[in-house]
C-alpha positions as a printed Julia matrix, in Angstrom:
101×3 Matrix{Float64}:
   0.02  -0.18  -0.04
   1.51   3.35  -1.02
   0.77   6.21   1.38
   1.89   9.85   0.99
   3.38  10.95   4.36
   3.05  14.62   3.64
   2.65  16.49   6.85
   2.05  13.48   8.87
   4.81  14.32  11.37
   4.17  18.19  11.31
   0.43  18.18  12.22
  -0.97  17.12  15.5
  -2.86  13.89  15.27
  -5.75  15.17  17.59
  -6.48  18.64  16.17
  -4.39  18.85  12.88
  -2.79  22.05  13.87
   0.83  22.68  13.36
   3.19  21.24  15.92
   6.13  23.34  17.53
   9.68  22.26  18.29
  10.45  21.65  22.0
  13.26  23.76  23.12
  15.54  23.23  26.34
  18.46  24.77  27.85
  21.97  23.04  28.19
  24.98  24.19  30.03
  27.67  24.54  27.41
  30.54  24.3   30.04
  29.51  20.63  31.0
  31.24  17.91  28.97
  28.87  16.27  26.46
  28.81  12.96  28.22
  27.35  14.61  31.46
  24.62  16.53  29.53
  22.89  13.26  28.73
  22.89  12.05  32.39
  20.97  15.12  33.86
  23.73  16.87  35.92
  22.6   19.24  38.75
  23.62  22.75  37.95
  26.23  24.57  39.93
  25.05  27.15  42.49
  27.12  30.06  41.14
  24.88  30.96  38.1
  27.41  33.55  36.79
  29.7   30.55  35.8
  26.93  28.83  33.76
  26.51  29.49  30.09
  23.27  28.18  28.6
  22.52  27.38  25.03
  19.1   26.73  23.59
  18.78  23.38  22.07
  15.88  22.06  19.84
  14.64  18.39  20.51
  13.92  16.85  17.09
  12.06  13.7   18.47
   9.46  15.55  20.56
   6.9   18.14  19.26
   4.49  20.32  21.27
   0.78  21.22  20.32
   0.23  24.78  21.2
  -3.59  24.69  20.24
  -5.5   25.83  23.23
  -8.48  23.37  22.73
  -6.25  20.38  22.0
  -6.09  17.63  24.63
  -2.65  16.56  23.38
   0.49  18.59  24.6
   3.43  16.73  23.7
   4.03  14.19  20.95
   6.89  11.79  20.12
   7.34  12.71  16.34
   7.2    9.12  15.13
   4.16   8.13  17.14
   2.29  11.15  15.95
   3.14  10.43  12.34
   2.02   6.81  12.65
  -1.32   7.81  14.15
  -1.89  10.25  11.37
  -0.96   7.67   8.7
  -3.54   5.2   10.18
  -6.28   7.9   10.05
  -5.3    8.77   6.51
  -5.54   5.13   5.53
  -8.92   4.76   7.37
 -10.16   7.87   5.51
  -9.13   6.36   2.09
 -10.58   2.87   2.83
 -13.95   4.57   3.8
 -13.96   6.48   0.51
 -13.63   9.92   2.1
 -10.44  10.71   0.23
  -7.37  12.5    1.86
  -8.25  14.59   5.0
  -7.94  18.33   4.01
  -4.94  19.37   6.32
  -2.74  16.59   4.69
  -3.43  17.67   1.15
  -0.65  19.04  -0.92
  -1.1   22.73  -1.88
């Protein structure tokens, strides 16, 4: 079965609004190995330099009426693909938010 994946990982599978990237701060002075282990920050904040990073695997839905807040990118895309397949099988065609311009 061929399925066009256009916008499946970019739109929320609950409300079909655009998802935003999740950002988090990382202390740039810590060695890379320790960043992954969740190191407690030093007390002297003047010695800490933060860098804003983007998490590629997790997306956030900012739509106020949506019950979903955070999505794993791949899980969200899989749910959207199942819904697109159901829509095609039922003869409704491709859902509007997922149509190419």
